[in-house]
C-alpha positions, 0 to 999 in steps of 0.5 A: 635503383639508387633513386628508388632506394632513397625514396623508399627510406626518405623520412624514415628514422630508427631511434633506439633510446639508450638509457642514461647512465644510472637509469635501468636498462629495462623500464619494467621490472618484469623484463629485467627478471625475464632477462635475468632468468634467461641469463641464469639458465644459460649460465647453468647450462654452460656450467653443466657442459663444463663437467665432463662426467655429465657430457653423455647425459647432456648429449642425450637430454639437452642436445637437439637432434632427430635421434633424441627428439623424434626417435627416442621421444625426448621432446625436452631435448628440443627445449633444453638445447636453447639454454645449453651450450658448450662454448662460451661464445655461443652462450654469450651470442644467444644471451644477446640474441634474447636481450636485444629484442626484449630491450627493443620491444619493451615499449610495445608491450606493457 
């Protein structure tokens, strides 16, 4: 099994070009705007959850659940849930989860 694994990955390499200090992370300004916009949406979503008075409205309109999306017909709850997080760790994890693939795929798409 080890021999098979070695032969499978023989000659394979994964190189990720990390930008030099002072160079932009994203080569294309469009990618930087996309990630910046997503970060802003996550920050707004996180900020809204910190206001206790908004919690009932956010539970109804920004939380993805069967009741909200299917029973109540609030299809936008499924979309808003992607940028609406109560905990800072969850918001930060999702921001990184968007940023890393965009960085890695920027050489594939114009």
